[in-house]
C-alpha positions as CSV (number, residue, x, y, z in Angstrom):
1,M,-67.4,10.0,9.3
2,I,-70.7,12.0,7.5
3,W,-70.0,11.8,3.8
4,P,-70.8,15.1,1.6
5,R,-74.5,14.2,0.5
6,R,-74.2,14.3,-3.3
7,W,-71.3,11.5,-2.4
8,V,-74.3,9.5,-1.2
9,K,-76.5,9.9,-3.5
10,S,-73.6,8.7,-6.3
11,P,-72.2,5.5,-5.3
12,P,-69.7,5.6,-7.9
13,A,-68.0,8.3,-6.2
14,L,-67.9,6.6,-2.8
15,A,-66.0,3.2,-4.4
16,T,-63.9,6.0,-6.4
17,V,-63.2,7.3,-3.2
18,A,-62.5,3.8,-1.6
19,A,-60.1,2.5,-4.9
20,V,-57.8,5.8,-3.9
21,C,-57.4,4.8,-0.2
22,L,-56.8,1.0,-1.2
23,V,-54.3,2.5,-3.9
24,A,-52.5,4.5,-1.7
25,M,-52.2,2.4,1.3
26,L,-51.0,-0.3,-1.2
27,A,-48.2,1.8,-2.5
28,G,-47.6,2.8,1.1
29,A,-47.0,-1.0,2.5
30,L,-44.9,-1.6,-1.1
31,A,-42.8,1.2,-0.1
32,W,-42.6,0.5,3.1
33,R,-41.2,-3.0,2.6
34,A,-38.7,-2.1,0.1
35,S,-37.3,0.8,2.3
36,L,-37.3,-1.7,4.9
37,R,-35.1,-4.2,2.8
38,E,-33.2,-1.7,2.0
39,I,-32.6,-0.5,5.4
40,D,-31.6,-4.0,6.7
41,A,-28.9,-4.7,3.5
42,R,-27.4,-1.6,4.5
43,I,-27.6,-2.8,8.5
44,D,-26.0,-6.3,6.9
45,Q,-23.4,-4.9,5.0
46,T,-22.2,-2.3,8.2
47,L,-21.8,-5.8,10.4
48,I,-19.7,-7.0,7.8
49,L,-17.0,-4.3,7.8
50,T,-17.2,-3.9,11.1
51,L,-16.6,-7.4,11.8
52,R,-13.5,-7.1,9.7
53,A,-12.3,-4.4,11.4
54,L,-13.0,-6.0,15.0
55,E,-11.4,-9.5,13.5
56,T,-8.2,-7.6,11.7
57,E,-7.4,-5.2,14.9
58,I,-7.9,-8.2,17.6
59,D,-5.9,-10.8,15.0
60,R,-2.5,-8.4,15.2
61,F,-2.2,-9.5,18.7
62,R,-3.5,-12.7,19.0
63,Y,-0.1,-15.0,18.5
64,L,1.9,-12.4,20.3
65,P,1.9,-13.5,24.5
66,R,2.7,-17.2,23.1
67,V,5.8,-15.5,21.1
68,A,6.1,-13.4,23.8
69,G,6.2,-16.5,26.4
70,E,9.1,-18.2,24.0
71,D,11.8,-15.7,24.9
72,A,14.5,-16.5,27.4
73,R,14.2,-13.6,29.5
74,I,10.3,-14.6,30.3
75,R,11.4,-18.3,30.7
76,A,14.3,-17.1,33.1
77,A,11.9,-14.9,35.1
78,I,9.3,-17.6,35.9
79,L,12.1,-20.1,37.2
80,R,13.8,-17.2,39.4
81,P,11.2,-14.5,40.2
82,D,13.6,-13.5,43.3
83,D,16.2,-12.4,41.0
84,G,16.5,-8.7,40.9
85,A,18.5,-8.6,37.3
86,V,15.9,-11.6,35.6
87,V,13.3,-9.4,36.5
88,D,14.3,-6.0,35.1
89,A,15.7,-7.9,31.9
90,A,11.7,-9.8,31.4
91,N,10.4,-6.0,32.4
92,R,12.7,-3.9,29.3
93,Y,12.0,-7.2,26.9
94,L,8.0,-6.9,27.7
95,R,8.6,-2.5,27.3
96,T,10.2,-3.0,24.4
97,V,7.9,-5.7,22.7
98,T,4.7,-3.6,23.6
99,A,6.3,-0.4,21.9
100,H,7.2,-2.3,18.7
101,A,3.9,-4.3,18.3
102,G,1.2,-1.3,19.4
103,A,-0.2,-2.7,22.5
104,S,-1.3,-1.3,25.5
105,H,0.0,-3.7,27.7
106,L,2.1,-6.9,28.1
107,Y,2.5,-9.0,31.1
108,L,3.7,-12.3,32.9
109,M,1.7,-13.8,35.5
110,D,3.1,-17.4,37.3
111,A,0.6,-20.3,38.3
112,D,-1.0,-18.6,40.7
113,G,-2.2,-15.1,39.2
114,R,0.5,-12.7,40.7
115,T,2.3,-10.6,38.2
116,L,5.6,-11.5,38.0
117,A,6.8,-8.7,35.2
118,A,5.0,-6.0,33.2
119,S,5.6,-3.5,30.8
120,N,4.6,-1.2,33.1
121,W,6.7,-2.1,35.8
122,D,8.4,1.7,36.3
123,L,4.8,3.3,36.4
124,P,2.3,4.1,39.4
125,E,0.2,2.0,37.6
126,S,2.5,-1.1,37.1
127,F,1.0,-4.5,37.1
128,V,4.0,-5.9,39.0
129,G,3.0,-7.6,42.6
130,N,-0.8,-7.9,41.7
131,N,-3.2,-10.9,41.7
132,Y,-5.2,-11.3,38.9
133,A,-5.7,-15.1,39.4
134,F,-10.0,-14.0,39.5
135,R,-10.1,-13.2,35.9
136,P,-11.5,-15.6,33.3
137,Y,-8.7,-15.3,30.7
138,F,-6.0,-16.2,33.5
139,R,-8.3,-19.6,34.7
140,Q,-8.7,-20.0,30.8
141,A,-5.1,-19.8,29.9
142,L,-4.6,-22.3,32.8
143,A,-7.1,-24.9,32.0
144,D,-6.9,-24.6,27.9
145,G,-3.7,-22.6,27.1
146,E,-5.1,-19.4,25.9
147,G,-7.9,-17.1,27.0
148,A,-9.5,-14.3,26.6
149,F,-11.8,-11.3,28.5
150,Y,-13.0,-8.0,28.0
151,A,-13.0,-6.1,30.8
152,I,-12.4,-2.8,32.8
153,G,-8.8,-3.0,34.5
154,V,-8.8,-3.2,37.7
155,T,-5.1,-0.7,38.0
156,T,-5.5,1.8,35.1
157,K,-9.3,1.7,35.4
158,T,-8.8,1.5,31.9
159,P,-11.2,-0.8,29.2
160,G,-9.4,-3.6,26.8
161,Y,-9.6,-6.9,25.4
162,F,-7.4,-9.1,27.3
163,L,-5.6,-12.6,25.6
164,S,-3.4,-15.1,27.4
165,A,-1.2,-18.0,26.7
166,R,-0.3,-20.6,29.0
167,I,3.8,-20.9,29.0
168,D,4.8,-25.0,29.9
169,L,8.5,-25.1,30.8
170,P,10.2,-28.1,31.2
171,G,10.7,-28.5,34.7
172,G,6.8,-28.6,35.5
173,E,6.9,-25.0,35.8
174,K,4.2,-22.3,34.5
175,G,3.1,-19.1,34.0
176,V,1.3,-16.8,31.9
177,V,2.1,-14.3,29.0
178,V,-1.1,-11.2,28.8
179,V,-1.9,-8.9,26.5
180,K,-4.0,-5.8,26.8
181,V,-5.6,-4.6,23.6
182,D,-7.1,-1.1,23.5
183,L,-10.3,-1.5,21.5
184,V,-11.0,2.6,22.1
185,P,-9.8,3.3,18.8
186,L,-12.6,1.0,17.3
187,Q,-15.3,2.4,18.8
188,Q,-14.1,6.4,17.8
189,A,-14.4,5.4,14.2
190,W,-17.8,4.5,14.5
191,V,-18.4,7.1,16.8
192,A,-17.0,9.4,13.9
193,A,-18.4,7.2,11.3
194,G,-22.1,8.0,12.9
195,Q,-22.7,4.2,13.3
196,A,-25.1,3.1,15.6
197,T,-22.8,-0.4,15.6
198,A,-22.3,-2.4,19.7
199,L,-20.9,-4.9,20.6
200,A,-21.5,-7.1,23.8
201,D,-20.4,-9.9,26.1
202,V,-22.1,-13.2,26.7
203,D,-24.3,-11.5,29.2
204,G,-25.7,-9.1,26.2
205,V,-24.0,-6.2,27.9
206,V,-22.3,-3.5,25.7
207,F,-19.0,-2.6,25.6
208,L,-18.1,-0.9,22.6
209,S,-20.6,1.4,21.3
210,G,-20.5,3.8,18.5
211,V,-23.8,5.5,21.3
212,S,-22.0,6.4,23.7
213,D,-25.2,6.6,25.8
214,W,-25.4,2.3,25.5
215,M,-22.3,2.2,26.8
216,Y,-22.0,-0.4,30.2
217,R,-25.6,-0.8,29.5
218,P,-27.3,-5.0,28.5
219,L,-29.7,-5.6,25.7
220,R,-32.4,-7.0,27.9
221,V,-32.8,-7.2,31.7
222,L,-29.8,-9.0,33.2
223,G,-30.5,-12.4,35.5
224,A,-29.2,-12.7,39.0
225,D,-26.5,-14.9,37.8
226,A,-25.1,-12.8,35.4
227,L,-25.2,-10.1,37.7
228,Q,-23.3,-12.2,40.1
229,R,-20.7,-13.7,37.7
230,L,-19.8,-10.1,36.7
231,A,-19.5,-8.3,40.6
232,A,-16.9,-11.8,40.7
233,Q,-15.0,-11.0,37.3
234,R,-15.1,-7.3,38.6
235,T,-15.8,-7.1,34.5
236,Y,-16.7,-3.6,34.5
237,L,-15.7,-2.2,38.0
238,N,-17.7,0.5,39.5
239,E,-20.7,0.5,36.8
240,D,-23.7,-1.0,39.0
241,M,-25.2,-4.0,36.5
242,A,-28.1,-3.9,38.9
243,R,-29.2,-0.4,38.4
244,A,-28.4,-0.1,34.8
245,E,-31.5,0.2,31.8
246,P,-31.6,-1.9,29.6
247,V,-30.8,-0.4,25.8
248,F,-33.6,-1.7,23.9
249,S,-37.3,-2.4,24.6
250,G,-39.3,-4.8,21.9
251,A,-38.6,-8.0,19.9
252,G,-37.6,-9.9,16.7
253,A,-35.7,-7.4,14.5
254,W,-37.3,-4.3,15.9
255,M,-35.9,-2.6,19.3
256,F,-36.5,0.8,20.9
257,D,-34.3,3.6,22.1
258,G,-36.7,6.5,22.5
259,A,-37.3,6.1,18.5
260,G,-38.0,3.4,16.3
261,Q,-34.9,1.3,15.1
262,R,-33.9,-1.8,12.6
263,M,-32.0,-4.1,14.1
264,R,-29.8,-6.9,12.8
265,S,-27.2,-8.5,15.0
266,G,-25.2,-11.9,15.2
267,L,-22.5,-13.8,16.3
268,V,-18.3,-12.9,16.1
269,P,-16.7,-16.1,15.0
270,F,-13.6,-15.8,17.4
271,E,-15.1,-15.2,20.5
272,K,-18.7,-16.8,19.9
273,E,-20.5,-15.4,22.7
274,W,-20.3,-11.9,21.5
275,H,-22.6,-10.2,20.1
276,L,-22.4,-7.6,17.2
277,I,-25.2,-5.6,16.7
278,A,-26.0,-2.8,14.2
279,A,-29.3,-0.3,14.0
280,A,-30.5,1.9,11.8
281,P,-33.8,4.3,12.1
282,V,-36.8,3.6,10.1
283,Q,-38.1,7.3,9.8
284,P,-37.0,7.1,6.2
285,A,-38.7,3.9,5.4
286,I,-41.8,5.7,7.0
287,Y,-41.2,8.7,4.8
288,A,-41.1,6.7,2.1
289,A,-44.5,5.0,2.4
290,L,-45.9,8.1,3.1
291,G,-44.8,9.8,0.1
292,W,-45.3,6.6,-2.2
293,G,-49.0,6.3,-0.3
294,A,-49.4,10.0,-1.4
295,G,-48.0,9.9,-4.8
296,A,-50.0,6.7,-5.7
297,A,-53.1,8.7,-4.5
298,L,-52.5,11.3,-6.6
299,A,-51.5,9.5,-9.4
300,W,-55.0,7.7,-9.4
301,A,-56.9,10.9,-8.7
302,L,-55.6,12.3,-11.7
303,G,-56.3,8.8,-13.9
304,I,-59.8,9.2,-12.7
305,G,-59.8,13.0,-13.9
306,L,-58.6,12.4,-17.0
307,I,-60.8,9.9,-17.3
308,K,-64.0,12.0,-16.9
309,I,-62.2,14.8,-19.0
310,Q,-62.3,11.9,-21.7
311,R,-66.0,11.0,-21.6
312,Q,-66.6,14.9,-21.9
313,R,-65.0,15.1,-25.0
314,R,-66.2,11.9,-26.7
315,Q,-68.1,14.7,-29.1
316,L,-64.4,15.2,-30.6
317,V,-64.4,11.7,-31.4
318,Q,-64.5,11.5,-35.0
319,L,-62.7,15.1,-35.5
320,R,-59.6,12.9,-33.8
321,L,-60.5,9.7,-35.6
322,R,-60.1,12.0,-39.1
323,Q,-56.6,13.5,-38.0
324,S,-55.1,9.9,-36.5
325,E,-56.0,8.5,-40.2
326,T,-54.5,11.8,-41.7
327,L,-51.5,11.2,-39.1
328,E,-51.4,7.4,-39.9
329,R,-50.4,8.1,-43.3
330,K,-47.8,10.5,-42.8
331,V,-46.4,7.9,-40.6
332,A,-46.1,5.1,-43.0
333,E,-44.9,7.8,-45.4
334,R,-42.1,8.5,-42.8
335,T,-41.6,4.4,-42.3
336,V,-40.8,3.6,-45.9
337,R,-38.6,7.4,-45.5
338,L,-36.7,5.5,-42.8
339,A,-36.3,2.5,-44.5
340,R,-34.6,4.3,-47.3
341,E,-32.2,5.6,-44.5
342,I,-31.3,2.6,-42.7
343,E,-30.4,0.8,-45.8
344,A,-28.0,3.6,-47.0
345,R,-26.4,3.8,-43.6
346,R,-26.2,0.0,-43.9
347,Q,-24.3,0.3,-47.3
348,T,-22.7,3.3,-46.4
349,E,-21.6,0.8,-42.7
350,K,-20.6,-1.9,-45.3
351,E,-18.4,0.7,-47.3
352,L,-16.6,1.8,-44.4
353,R,-15.6,-1.1,-43.1
354,A,-14.6,-2.0,-46.9
355,A,-12.8,1.2,-46.4
356,Q,-11.1,0.1,-42.8
357,E,-9.6,-3.0,-44.1
358,T,-8.4,-1.1,-47.3
359,L,-6.8,1.0,-45.0
360,I,-5.5,-1.6,-42.1
361,H,-3.6,-3.0,-45.4
362,S,-2.4,-0.1,-47.0
363,E,-0.3,0.9,-43.9
364,K,0.2,-3.2,-43.7
365,M,2.1,-2.3,-47.5
366,A,3.3,0.7,-45.9
367,A,5.2,-1.3,-43.0
368,L,6.6,-3.9,-45.5
369,G,7.7,-0.6,-47.7
370,R,9.4,0.9,-44.4
371,M,11.0,-2.7,-44.2
372,S,11.9,-3.0,-47.8
373,A,14.7,-2.2,-48.0
374,A,16.3,-4.0,-44.6
375,I,14.4,-7.2,-46.8
376,V,16.1,-6.2,-50.2
377,H,19.6,-6.6,-48.0
378,E,18.3,-9.7,-46.4
379,I,17.7,-11.3,-49.5
380,S,20.6,-9.9,-51.8
381,Q,22.7,-11.4,-49.3
382,P,22.2,-15.1,-49.6
383,L,21.7,-14.7,-53.4
384,A,25.1,-13.1,-53.6
385,A,26.9,-15.9,-50.8
386,M,24.9,-18.9,-52.9
387,E,26.3,-17.6,-56.5
388,A,29.6,-17.9,-54.9
389,T,29.3,-20.9,-53.4
390,L,27.8,-22.7,-56.7
391,A,30.2,-20.8,-58.7
392,A,33.5,-22.6,-56.4
393,A,30.9,-25.8,-56.3
394,G,31.6,-25.9,-60.1
395,M,35.5,-25.6,-60.4
396,S,35.8,-27.8,-57.4
397,L,33.5,-30.8,-58.9
398,P,36.1,-32.6,-60.7
399,S,39.2,-32.5,-57.8
400,A,37.3,-32.2,-54.9
401,P,34.0,-33.8,-54.5
402,A,33.4,-33.8,-50.9
403,K,33.9,-30.1,-50.6
404,T,31.9,-29.0,-53.6
405,A,28.7,-31.4,-51.7
406,S,29.2,-29.7,-48.8
407,R,29.3,-26.0,-50.9
408,I,26.0,-27.2,-52.6
409,E,24.1,-27.9,-49.2
410,T,25.5,-24.2,-48.1
411,A,23.5,-23.4,-50.9
412,R,20.6,-24.9,-49.8
413,N,20.6,-23.8,-46.9
414,L,21.2,-19.9,-48.2
415,I,18.1,-21.1,-50.5
416,R,15.6,-21.8,-46.9
417,R,17.0,-18.9,-45.3
418,M,15.4,-16.9,-48.3
419,Q,12.4,-19.3,-48.1
420,R,11.6,-18.4,-44.4
421,T,11.7,-14.6,-45.6
422,T,9.5,-14.9,-48.0
423,K,7.1,-17.2,-46.6
424,H,6.7,-14.3,-44.0
425,L,6.3,-11.3,-46.2
426,K,3.8,-13.5,-47.7
427,T,1.3,-14.3,-44.4
428,F,1.8,-10.9,-43.3
429,S,0.8,-9.6,-46.6
430,R,-2.7,-11.4,-47.4
431,K,-5.7,-9.9,-46.1
432,E,-7.0,-11.9,-43.0
433,S,-11.0,-12.0,-42.8
434,A,-12.4,-11.0,-39.4
435,V,-12.5,-14.0,-37.6
436,M,-11.4,-14.4,-34.3
437,A,-10.0,-17.9,-32.5
438,P,-8.1,-18.7,-29.3
439,I,-4.4,-18.4,-30.5
440,A,-1.1,-19.0,-28.5
441,V,0.8,-15.4,-28.4
442,E,4.1,-16.9,-28.6
443,P,4.5,-17.6,-32.3
444,V,3.2,-14.3,-33.4
445,I,5.4,-12.9,-31.6
446,E,8.0,-14.6,-32.9
447,S,7.0,-13.8,-36.9
448,A,6.9,-10.7,-36.4
449,L,10.5,-10.0,-34.8
450,E,11.8,-12.4,-38.0
451,L,9.4,-10.0,-40.2
452,V,11.2,-7.1,-38.2
453,G,14.6,-9.3,-38.5
454,P,16.1,-7.3,-41.8
455,R,14.8,-3.5,-40.4
456,A,16.6,-4.8,-36.7
457,K,19.5,-5.5,-38.2
458,A,19.7,-2.5,-40.7
459,V,19.1,-0.3,-37.6
460,G,21.8,-2.5,-35.7
461,V,19.6,-3.9,-32.8
462,T,18.7,-7.2,-31.7
463,P,15.9,-7.1,-30.2
464,E,15.3,-9.3,-26.7
465,F,12.5,-11.6,-26.1
466,A,11.6,-12.3,-22.7
467,R,9.4,-15.2,-22.7
468,A,6.9,-16.3,-20.2
469,D,5.9,-19.7,-19.2
470,G,2.3,-20.9,-18.3
471,L,1.0,-17.7,-20.9
472,P,-3.1,-18.4,-21.5
473,M,-4.1,-18.3,-25.3
474,V,-6.1,-14.9,-26.4
475,R,-9.2,-14.6,-29.0
476,A,-7.7,-12.8,-32.0
477,G,-6.7,-13.2,-35.6
478,Q,-3.2,-14.2,-36.2
479,V,-2.5,-11.8,-38.7
480,R,-4.5,-8.4,-37.7
481,L,-2.3,-9.8,-34.3
482,E,1.1,-9.9,-35.9
483,Q,0.3,-6.3,-37.7
484,V,0.0,-4.7,-34.3
485,L,3.1,-5.9,-32.9
486,V,5.1,-5.2,-36.5
487,N,3.9,-1.9,-36.2
488,L,4.8,-1.1,-32.2
489,L,8.1,-2.9,-33.5
490,L,8.7,-0.7,-36.7
491,N,8.4,2.4,-33.7
492,A,10.5,0.8,-31.7
493,L,13.4,0.4,-34.4
494,D,12.5,3.9,-35.8
495,A,13.3,5.3,-31.9
496,V,16.5,3.7,-31.6
497,E,17.6,4.2,-35.1
498,G,20.7,5.9,-34.6
499,R,20.7,6.1,-30.8
500,A,23.6,5.0,-28.5
501,G,23.4,1.9,-26.3
502,A,20.2,1.6,-28.3
503,A,17.7,-1.3,-27.1
504,I,14.5,-2.9,-28.1
505,R,13.3,-5.9,-25.5
506,V,9.5,-7.3,-26.0
507,V,7.9,-8.8,-22.4
508,V,4.8,-11.3,-21.8
509,A,3.1,-10.8,-18.9
510,H,-0.1,-12.1,-17.5
511,G,-2.6,-11.7,-14.6
512,A,-6.0,-10.2,-13.2
513,G,-7.2,-11.6,-16.9
514,D,-5.6,-10.5,-19.1
515,L,-2.1,-10.4,-21.2
516,R,0.4,-7.4,-21.8
517,I,2.7,-7.5,-25.1
518,E,5.2,-4.8,-23.8
519,V,7.4,-3.1,-26.4
520,H,10.2,-1.6,-24.9
521,D,12.8,1.0,-26.7
522,T,15.6,3.2,-25.4
523,G,14.6,5.7,-27.5
524,P,14.1,9.5,-27.1
525,G,11.0,9.1,-25.7
526,I,7.3,10.8,-26.6
527,A,7.2,14.5,-25.5
528,P,4.0,14.7,-22.7
529,E,1.9,17.0,-24.9
530,D,2.1,14.6,-27.9
531,I,1.1,11.4,-26.2
532,D,-2.4,11.5,-26.5
533,R,-2.0,12.3,-30.0
534,V,-0.2,9.8,-30.9
535,T,-2.5,7.1,-31.4
536,E,-4.8,9.7,-34.0
537,P,-4.4,9.3,-37.2
538,F,-1.9,10.7,-39.6
539,F,-0.1,12.0,-36.4
540,S,3.2,11.4,-36.2
541,T,6.3,13.3,-34.9
542,K,9.1,11.4,-37.4
543,T,9.7,13.7,-40.3
544,N,11.5,11.4,-42.5
545,S,8.7,8.4,-41.8
546,E,7.5,6.4,-45.0
547,G,5.0,5.6,-43.3
548,L,1.3,7.4,-43.1
549,G,0.9,8.4,-39.9
550,L,-1.8,5.6,-39.0
551,G,-0.1,2.5,-37.6
552,L,-0.8,3.2,-33.9
553,A,-4.5,4.4,-34.7
554,I,-4.7,1.3,-36.5
555,S,-3.1,-1.2,-33.7
556,Q,-5.1,0.7,-31.5
557,A,-8.5,-0.2,-33.5
558,I,-7.2,-4.0,-34.1
559,L,-6.9,-4.1,-30.5
560,S,-10.5,-2.6,-29.2
561,E,-11.8,-5.7,-32.1
562,F,-10.3,-8.0,-29.9
563,G,-11.2,-6.1,-26.7
564,G,-8.2,-5.2,-25.9
565,R,-6.5,-1.8,-25.3
566,L,-3.0,0.4,-26.3
567,E,-1.3,1.4,-23.5
568,I,1.7,4.0,-23.8
569,A,4.0,5.4,-21.5
570,S,6.9,7.4,-22.0
571,E,9.9,9.4,-20.3
572,P,11.5,11.6,-22.7
573,E,15.5,10.4,-23.0
574,R,14.3,7.3,-21.3
575,G,12.5,5.5,-23.6
576,T,8.9,4.4,-24.2
577,I,7.0,0.9,-23.3
578,M,3.7,0.4,-25.8
579,T,1.6,-2.0,-24.3
580,A,-1.0,-4.6,-26.2
581,I,-3.5,-6.1,-23.3
582,L,-5.5,-8.6,-24.8
583,P,-8.2,-10.0,-22.0
584,A,-7.0,-13.8,-22.3
585,V,-9.1,-16.8,-22.9
586,A,-10.2,-19.4,-20.0
587,E,-8.4,-22.5,-20.8
588,S,-11.4,-24.9,-21.6
589,E,-12.6,-22.3,-23.9
590,G,-9.1,-23.0,-25.8
591,M,-9.1,-26.2,-25.8
592,E,-12.6,-26.4,-27.9
């Protein structure tokens, strides 16, 4: 190579050119390796998906020969092959089974390999009377109980996968039932998807492929033993394997069929002599290497150019330093202002958090207000009953001490009832810290049901709690979760109030790592246009409600804080299902 004269006189210029070339080669090599890894990953994924599809397709028919062989008509045909009525019944049975199973053909052979009955007995290409003892699947079934072989049918001239099973009768008679599975639809799917995928037999002959040019060609040159075996078994009928050119040349993970391709292969687990092959072109890797190499060279050249420009403008450094000092001063001032803004924002967030807690507590008090009338009734009833009981006890004390003791015990039970109600109210009304811990949901649901019990009694509904076994724990705040459930239950009670056949049901279920608490009601439902708005603050469809319109919005916020969510499903005039969904806590975590 003849270098420009000025480069020869300037060694740094030569070093620069060499560095640019080196960087380009290094970037291209790295891009080439990364692209090859990506191509290999795609090929591996194709192999996995193809193997799954192949295994699924064949497993549909794997046990069909043995199951069909258990039928009395098949066994009778083995015992009485010359009885026309028996053979006709077997033929019709095999045709029925084939139609229902979606197989290609199903047929029965005797111990000598002669076909006794077949699903295509009434067609011109009938198998009946033909002897297929030369096929490996027949010999394998007699020797091992079952066999498998892929070949082109000598009668139908169509390829298929033959699965066979030996039938042993009590008298020592034997037969072989064979199902022919058509794998062509699988090949058509490969072609439609443009996949360079192939399935080869033990000799490396491709019998299924997404590339039509690969069909019935060996991957490598076949030996004399393989050619002789294929001819004896008539595996591929009229295909001349001796003259078939190998599909690929090359070694290792490379193969060439006119263009360089990357290849991955593996054995099929259920047919270990088969090879599943997938390939992909390497042009994208070449383009990536060239692109990255050119880009790196350009970037390196630009960098050198920038350095040169920097040297030429060194005289301006002092001026820029002064400008830099001015800029630093301004940055320092701006930093102080930003610190003040950050502190102000923190204070605002603190106030917002306090306002949110106050709002949650206000909605809780509003919920208590909505239940106040029912709670007063719940307490006033025991008070009146206790007054009457104690009065009667005082009157009967001299004459009937035993009856007086019973009445005093009744009064004590009424006092306990009021104590339970006030205990739930005190627990519900207190402010809870934001600390969360693993808790069981059943006690929380029961507490919420007891809280809304007076309101439910006033409405005339008894909420049903459908319990479930083995419920996991959830990480939440007990009082806040109780507030969510009280809000959902109060909404359900408001919805069913005054409606015939009113019912409310609480259902708990778990699965897929979460726990669902569903509140079903038989109310009028929510209009479709309002479903997305019911969780908005201050939105309410109830004109006579005493709430703040914040119940569902706060419930959604609380569930979100717990890592869960609120789902609402409703059908007009059929009712509503409000579901609180919480992530389940692992059993080991819940025990800590």
